[in-house]
C-alpha positions as CSV (number, residue, x, y, z in Angstrom):
1,M,38.5,186.7,133.0
2,T,35.6,189.1,133.6
3,D,33.5,188.3,136.6
4,H,30.2,188.4,134.8
5,P,30.6,187.7,131.0
6,R,28.0,189.7,129.0
7,A,26.2,188.5,126.0
8,A,28.6,188.7,123.1
9,D,28.4,189.3,119.3
10,L,31.1,186.6,118.8
11,L,32.5,183.8,120.9
12,V,35.8,182.2,119.9
13,C,36.1,179.0,121.9
14,G,38.1,175.8,122.3
15,A,41.4,177.3,121.2
16,E,44.6,175.3,121.5
17,L,45.9,178.4,123.3
18,V,44.8,181.9,123.9
19,A,47.8,184.2,124.1
20,T,46.5,187.4,125.7
21,V,49.7,189.5,125.4
22,D,48.5,191.4,128.4
23,D,50.7,192.9,131.1
24,Q,51.0,189.5,132.8
25,R,51.5,187.7,129.4
26,R,48.8,185.1,130.3
27,E,48.5,182.1,128.1
28,I,45.2,180.0,128.4
29,P,45.2,176.5,127.1
30,G,41.7,175.6,125.8
31,G,40.7,179.2,126.2
32,W,38.0,181.4,124.7
33,I,37.4,185.0,124.0
34,A,34.2,187.0,123.6
35,I,33.8,190.0,121.3
36,S,31.2,192.7,121.8
37,D,30.9,195.9,119.7
38,G,34.2,195.1,118.0
39,V,36.3,194.7,121.2
40,V,37.2,191.9,123.5
41,S,34.6,191.9,126.3
42,A,35.5,188.7,128.2
43,L,38.0,185.8,128.1
44,G,38.6,182.6,130.1
45,G,39.6,179.0,130.2
46,P,37.7,175.7,129.9
47,A,36.4,175.9,133.5
48,D,35.1,179.5,133.2
49,Q,31.5,180.4,132.3
50,Q,31.2,181.4,128.7
51,P,28.7,184.2,127.7
52,H,25.9,183.6,125.3
53,A,26.8,184.8,121.8
54,T,25.1,185.6,118.5
55,R,27.9,183.7,116.7
56,V,30.2,181.0,117.9
57,L,33.5,180.1,116.2
58,D,35.2,176.8,117.0
59,A,39.0,177.5,117.3
60,E,40.1,173.9,118.0
61,G,43.7,173.5,117.1
62,C,44.2,177.2,116.7
63,L,46.4,179.8,118.4
64,V,44.3,182.9,119.3
65,T,46.2,186.2,119.7
66,P,45.5,189.9,119.4
67,G,45.7,191.1,115.8
68,L,49.1,192.0,114.5
69,V,50.0,195.6,113.8
70,N,51.9,196.5,110.6
71,T,53.9,199.7,111.2
72,H,55.6,200.2,107.9
73,H,54.2,199.9,104.4
74,H,54.2,201.5,100.9
75,I,51.0,199.8,99.8
76,Y,50.9,201.4,96.3
77,Q,54.1,199.5,95.5
78,N,52.1,196.3,95.4
79,L,51.2,197.3,91.8
80,T,54.8,197.1,90.6
81,R,56.4,194.4,92.9
82,A,56.7,191.9,90.0
83,F,57.9,194.5,87.4
84,A,60.9,192.6,86.0
85,P,63.2,195.5,85.0
86,A,63.1,196.7,88.7
87,L,64.0,193.4,90.3
88,T,67.8,193.2,89.8
89,G,69.1,196.7,90.7
90,R,70.1,198.4,93.9
91,L,67.7,200.7,95.8
92,F,68.3,203.9,93.8
93,D,68.2,202.0,90.5
94,W,64.9,200.4,91.6
95,L,63.4,203.8,92.5
96,V,64.5,205.5,89.2
97,T,63.1,202.6,87.2
98,L,59.7,202.7,89.0
99,Y,59.1,206.5,89.4
100,P,57.8,206.8,85.8
101,L,55.2,204.0,86.5
102,W,54.3,205.5,89.9
103,S,53.8,208.9,88.3
104,R,50.7,207.4,86.7
105,L,49.0,206.6,90.0
106,D,45.4,207.6,90.3
107,E,42.6,207.1,92.8
108,E,41.5,203.8,91.3
109,A,45.1,202.4,91.5
110,A,45.4,203.6,95.1
111,Y,42.2,201.9,96.0
112,V,43.0,198.6,94.3
113,S,46.6,198.5,95.8
114,A,45.3,199.3,99.3
115,Y,42.5,196.7,99.0
116,V,44.9,194.0,97.9
117,G,47.7,194.9,100.3
118,L,45.4,195.2,103.4
119,T,43.6,191.9,102.4
120,E,47.0,190.2,102.4
121,L,47.9,191.6,105.8
122,A,44.5,190.5,107.2
123,L,45.1,187.0,105.9
124,G,48.4,187.0,107.7
125,G,46.8,188.1,111.0
126,A,47.2,191.8,110.9
127,T,44.2,193.9,112.0
128,T,45.8,197.3,112.0
129,S,48.1,198.9,109.5
130,T,49.7,202.1,108.6
131,D,50.8,203.2,105.1
132,H,53.4,205.8,104.0
133,L,52.1,207.1,100.7
134,Y,54.7,209.7,99.5
135,V,54.1,209.7,95.7
136,H,51.4,212.2,94.7
137,P,51.5,212.7,91.0
138,K,50.0,215.9,89.6
139,G,46.3,215.4,88.7
140,A,46.2,212.0,90.5
141,G,43.3,213.0,92.8
142,D,43.0,212.2,96.4
143,L,45.1,209.0,96.9
144,I,45.0,208.9,100.7
145,S,41.2,209.1,100.7
146,A,41.1,206.3,98.2
147,E,43.2,204.1,100.5
148,I,41.0,205.0,103.4
149,R,37.9,203.9,101.5
150,A,39.6,200.5,100.8
151,A,40.3,200.1,104.6
152,Q,36.7,201.0,105.4
153,D,35.4,198.5,102.9
154,L,37.5,195.8,104.6
155,A,36.7,196.9,108.1
156,M,40.4,197.2,109.0
157,R,42.0,199.7,111.3
158,F,44.1,202.0,109.2
159,H,46.4,204.9,110.1
160,P,47.8,206.2,106.8
161,T,50.7,208.7,106.7
162,R,50.6,211.5,104.1
163,G,54.2,211.4,102.9
164,S,55.8,213.7,100.3
165,M,58.7,214.6,98.2
166,S,59.7,218.2,97.4
167,L,63.0,217.7,95.5
168,S,63.0,216.4,92.0
169,V,65.8,215.5,89.6
170,K,66.4,219.2,88.7
171,D,66.8,219.9,92.5
172,G,69.3,217.1,93.1
173,G,66.8,214.5,94.0
174,L,65.8,211.2,92.3
175,P,62.1,211.6,91.4
176,P,60.8,213.3,88.3
177,D,59.0,216.7,88.6
178,S,55.6,215.0,88.1
179,V,55.6,213.4,91.5
180,V,57.0,216.2,93.7
181,Q,55.2,219.0,95.4
182,H,56.0,222.4,96.9
183,D,56.2,222.6,100.7
184,D,53.1,224.8,101.0
185,E,51.0,222.3,98.9
186,I,52.3,219.4,101.1
187,L,51.4,221.2,104.3
188,A,48.0,222.3,103.1
189,D,47.0,218.9,101.9
190,S,48.2,217.3,105.1
191,Q,46.0,219.6,107.1
192,R,43.1,218.9,104.8
193,L,43.4,215.2,105.3
194,V,43.6,215.5,109.1
195,E,40.5,217.6,109.2
196,L,38.6,215.3,106.8
197,H,39.6,211.9,108.2
198,H,41.0,212.0,111.7
199,D,38.9,209.9,114.1
200,P,39.8,210.2,117.8
201,S,37.1,207.8,119.0
202,P,38.1,204.7,120.9
203,A,39.2,201.7,118.8
204,S,39.2,203.9,115.7
């Protein structure tokens, strides 16, 4: 607990248990946490002084933990996860079946799939996610930036990875020519995205 809890934006109180997951792995029955400027500013138990807060949330019967972190995703695949012809084969069969559909990705599809996928993660307790978007069809637009817009609209921490494929069927790979890129194009776009979107600020 902080010695002098400050006024908070949000106070979550009366939890069944607060699991801090700190270095000491403290668990606080009946605990509370205070949020200020988007980060935890104080916490304590039933006997500890609670700060004043703009908003108070009653967490009776709830487990309060830090947000979960999703470290592996291909969010655009949400759009085809119920596509029946791809549900019965092995991995390579699945990929070959879906590449023609994924070759039609555009910025709108990337935004919608990210919005849906990140919302589902948030409903399951995740507050931070990565994404590995490696399909970049010719003429599709800026798919990574579209995903980032969705994360911003949802106020979710997001660390996308600009994946790539450089070998098509004619080179001995699996994907069609329409979704592969040359190495120079991949590197240049990766650099562009870092310069455009990288945010080194705390809690970014």
